[in-house]
Backbone bond lengths (Angstrom), bond angles and torsions (degrees), N, CA, C in turn:
res aa  C-N    CA-C-N  psi(-1)  N-CA   C-N-CA  omega(-1)  CA-C   N-CA-C  phi
1 M - - - 1.440 - - 1.515 108.52 -
2 K 1.300 115.19 136.00 1.453 121.37 -179.57 1.524 108.50 -122.23
3 P 1.332 117.56 99.62 1.464 120.16 176.27 1.529 110.04 -72.51
4 L 1.322 115.86 138.10 1.453 120.82 -177.58 1.523 110.82 -130.88
5 K 1.314 114.82 152.64 1.460 120.72 172.94 1.519 107.43 -154.50
6 G 1.325 115.89 115.39 1.458 120.46 179.74 1.517 112.70 74.68
7 V 1.325 115.68 -179.95 1.467 121.59 -178.95 1.518 110.47 -132.46
8 D 1.305 114.19 157.79 1.458 121.57 167.92 1.527 106.67 -136.49
9 K 1.317 117.12 177.29 1.469 119.57 -173.16 1.526 113.63 -65.80
10 A 1.322 118.53 -21.72 1.467 120.97 -177.75 1.526 113.54 -100.53
11 L 1.324 117.85 -0.35 1.472 119.81 -173.08 1.521 112.87 -58.17
12 E 1.324 117.50 -50.18 1.463 119.30 -175.67 1.526 111.97 -61.08
13 A 1.320 117.43 -44.30 1.477 120.48 178.82 1.519 110.81 -64.42
14 N 1.311 117.03 -41.47 1.465 120.05 179.76 1.520 111.45 -65.01
15 L 1.316 117.27 -45.04 1.464 119.94 179.96 1.524 111.63 -67.93
16 E 1.325 116.69 -33.40 1.462 119.02 179.88 1.523 111.34 -63.08
17 S 1.324 117.59 -26.25 1.462 119.56 178.41 1.525 110.88 -63.73
18 F 1.313 118.43 -27.78 1.471 120.60 175.42 1.527 110.57 -64.95
19 F 1.319 116.95 -35.14 1.459 121.50 -179.00 1.524 112.27 -72.94
20 R 1.312 118.30 -16.21 1.466 122.40 -178.15 1.520 113.09 -99.60
21 I 1.307 118.30 6.63 1.464 121.26 178.73 1.527 109.16 -62.01
22 S 1.316 116.37 133.18 1.469 119.51 178.45 1.526 108.71 -99.10
23 Y 1.288 115.30 81.80 1.457 123.37 179.69 1.517 106.26 -134.73
24 P 1.329 119.00 138.51 1.471 120.35 -169.81 1.532 115.35 -60.78
25 K 1.307 118.22 -43.46 1.459 119.20 -172.90 1.529 108.88 -141.47
26 F 1.304 116.37 110.36 1.451 119.13 177.97 1.524 109.81 -153.56
27 E 1.289 114.65 160.65 1.457 121.97 178.35 1.525 107.38 -128.83
28 I 1.322 116.04 138.04 1.453 120.20 176.87 1.523 107.79 -107.86
29 L 1.316 115.90 123.14 1.460 121.10 174.15 1.519 108.32 -110.06
30 F 1.308 115.83 120.06 1.452 121.21 173.61 1.519 106.38 -104.68
31 S 1.319 116.50 137.21 1.463 118.55 179.19 1.524 109.97 -127.58
32 V 1.316 113.80 142.66 1.458 122.19 174.12 1.525 107.41 -132.35
33 D 1.327 115.12 157.90 1.463 119.78 -179.16 1.518 112.99 -71.22
34 S 1.337 116.58 -33.11 1.463 119.12 -176.62 1.524 110.60 -149.97
35 K 1.310 115.42 160.74 1.458 121.08 179.80 1.524 112.02 -66.27
36 S 1.312 117.05 -20.12 1.467 120.25 -179.17 1.530 112.81 -85.94
37 D 1.311 118.73 -3.76 1.464 121.06 178.74 1.527 108.43 -65.31
38 P 1.327 118.55 128.61 1.468 120.57 -178.94 1.532 113.78 -61.94
39 A 1.311 118.09 -21.74 1.463 120.25 177.42 1.528 111.10 -65.12
40 A 1.323 117.39 -27.09 1.467 121.18 179.80 1.527 111.09 -60.95
41 Q 1.318 117.32 -39.59 1.466 120.58 179.31 1.520 111.49 -66.42
42 V 1.318 117.20 -37.41 1.470 121.34 177.24 1.522 109.75 -63.07
43 V 1.316 116.68 -46.01 1.471 121.04 -179.25 1.526 110.49 -64.48
44 K 1.311 117.97 -42.24 1.473 120.77 178.61 1.527 111.28 -59.85
45 R 1.324 116.89 -41.64 1.472 120.21 177.00 1.523 111.02 -61.00
46 L 1.329 116.69 -43.75 1.468 120.41 -179.03 1.529 111.35 -66.51
47 I 1.298 117.19 -40.40 1.470 120.35 177.90 1.524 110.18 -62.37
48 D 1.336 116.88 -41.83 1.473 120.55 177.17 1.522 111.66 -65.48
49 R 1.321 116.85 -35.71 1.466 122.19 -178.46 1.524 112.21 -73.05
50 H 1.332 117.35 -24.58 1.478 122.35 -176.33 1.531 110.01 -126.47
51 P 1.328 118.02 69.12 1.469 120.84 -174.93 1.525 114.86 -66.33
52 T 1.326 118.57 -17.53 1.469 120.05 -179.10 1.526 112.57 -86.93
53 V 1.315 117.76 -7.57 1.465 121.66 179.24 1.528 108.39 -92.24
54 D 1.313 115.50 132.48 1.458 121.47 178.96 1.536 108.60 -77.31
55 A 1.319 116.02 93.17 1.464 121.39 -177.05 1.525 109.17 -131.36
56 K 1.321 113.99 148.42 1.455 119.24 -177.27 1.528 109.34 -143.49
57 L 1.319 115.20 142.58 1.456 121.76 173.52 1.518 107.49 -105.39
58 I 1.318 116.40 125.04 1.465 120.01 178.32 1.522 109.35 -122.27
59 Y 1.293 113.88 152.24 1.459 121.29 -179.69 1.526 107.91 -106.73
60 C 1.315 116.01 112.97 1.464 122.11 -177.02 1.523 109.22 -100.66
61 E 1.294 115.08 75.63 1.463 119.16 179.59 1.520 111.44 -80.16
62 Q 1.325 116.54 -15.90 1.460 120.74 177.32 1.521 107.95 -80.38
63 T 1.315 116.75 119.40 1.462 119.72 -178.70 1.516 110.60 -126.74
64 C 1.302 114.06 153.84 1.460 121.41 173.00 1.524 105.96 -105.02
65 S 1.291 117.05 122.87 1.459 119.83 -174.62 1.526 112.38 -62.08
66 F 1.321 117.69 -25.62 1.459 119.55 -176.58 1.519 113.48 -88.85
67 S 1.333 119.10 -13.49 1.458 118.90 -175.98 1.519 112.07 -162.55
68 L 1.335 116.44 115.77 1.461 119.65 173.84 1.520 110.67 -68.04
69 F 1.335 117.38 -31.03 1.463 120.69 177.05 1.527 110.23 -59.88
70 V 1.328 116.92 -44.59 1.468 121.20 178.42 1.526 109.83 -63.02
71 S 1.311 117.10 -41.04 1.467 120.26 177.62 1.518 111.03 -57.93
72 D 1.327 116.66 -43.91 1.459 120.32 179.30 1.519 111.56 -66.08
73 K 1.318 117.33 -38.01 1.466 120.20 177.43 1.533 110.58 -63.69
74 I 1.321 117.28 -37.70 1.466 120.82 176.58 1.522 109.61 -60.17
75 C 1.314 116.54 -41.61 1.463 120.94 -179.70 1.520 113.17 -68.60
76 L 1.315 118.49 -17.46 1.466 121.06 177.78 1.523 112.10 -64.84
77 N 1.302 117.65 -11.18 1.462 120.31 175.48 1.519 111.57 -60.13
78 N 1.329 117.85 -15.34 1.456 122.80 178.69 1.520 112.70 -82.42
79 S 1.307 117.45 -1.46 1.453 121.50 -175.49 1.529 111.51 -79.60
80 Y 1.325 114.94 145.14 1.461 121.08 177.78 1.529 110.62 -84.39
81 Y 1.331 116.25 -37.89 1.457 121.28 -176.83 1.526 110.94 -92.37
82 N 1.329 116.37 159.87 1.463 121.14 -177.41 1.527 113.78 -88.77
83 N 1.300 118.09 -26.68 1.458 121.68 -175.54 1.535 109.42 -86.88
84 N 1.311 117.11 80.13 1.457 121.90 -174.07 1.515 112.16 -89.15
85 K 1.305 115.32 138.76 1.460 122.35 174.54 1.519 106.79 -124.07
86 L 1.305 115.41 136.81 1.457 121.19 177.19 1.516 107.38 -108.01
87 R 1.311 116.55 110.70 1.463 121.58 -177.88 1.520 108.02 -101.32
88 R 1.323 116.19 111.97 1.456 121.14 -173.32 1.517 113.47 -78.62
89 A 1.299 119.33 -43.66 1.458 120.31 -174.52 1.509 109.40 -160.16
90 G 1.302 115.60 170.75 1.447 120.38 175.48 1.510 111.10 132.61
91 P 1.309 115.93 155.14 1.460 120.76 179.37 1.522 110.94 -79.86
92 E 1.309 115.55 -154.38 1.461 120.12 -177.36 1.520 111.63 -54.95
93 I 1.329 114.99 149.29 1.455 119.88 177.49 1.526 109.75 -114.26
94 P 1.327 118.20 150.63 1.462 121.25 -178.70 1.530 111.25 -68.76
95 R 1.337 115.22 153.13 1.471 121.49 -179.34 1.521 111.70 -61.03
96 S 1.313 118.06 -28.16 1.458 121.38 -175.28 1.520 113.25 -86.07
97 T 1.311 118.05 5.22 1.463 121.32 -178.55 1.517 110.03 -62.48
98 T 1.342 116.49 137.22 1.455 120.10 -179.55 1.526 112.23 -111.60
99 C 1.288 118.64 7.11 1.451 119.74 176.70 1.513 110.60 -137.27
């Protein structure tokens, strides 16, 4: 799961690296706080550009005031697979990444 908020000039390229991971079976969950977050449009473009990748954009409007991490974990209930990873931040990831 990749929680997002807002955009910067490198966001689309960085997120696209998730779509290029060479791993047999994985799902990418992108989450934003609201439908009006500009990051949602970037994710929608990437999902359209990579139709063979199992990716989903979810809106995590449910928050825990004491922990955004907990809020994101709650949103992981939208995942299809059981082996969930919560990736908080970072630039592009290598194609061989397994988590």
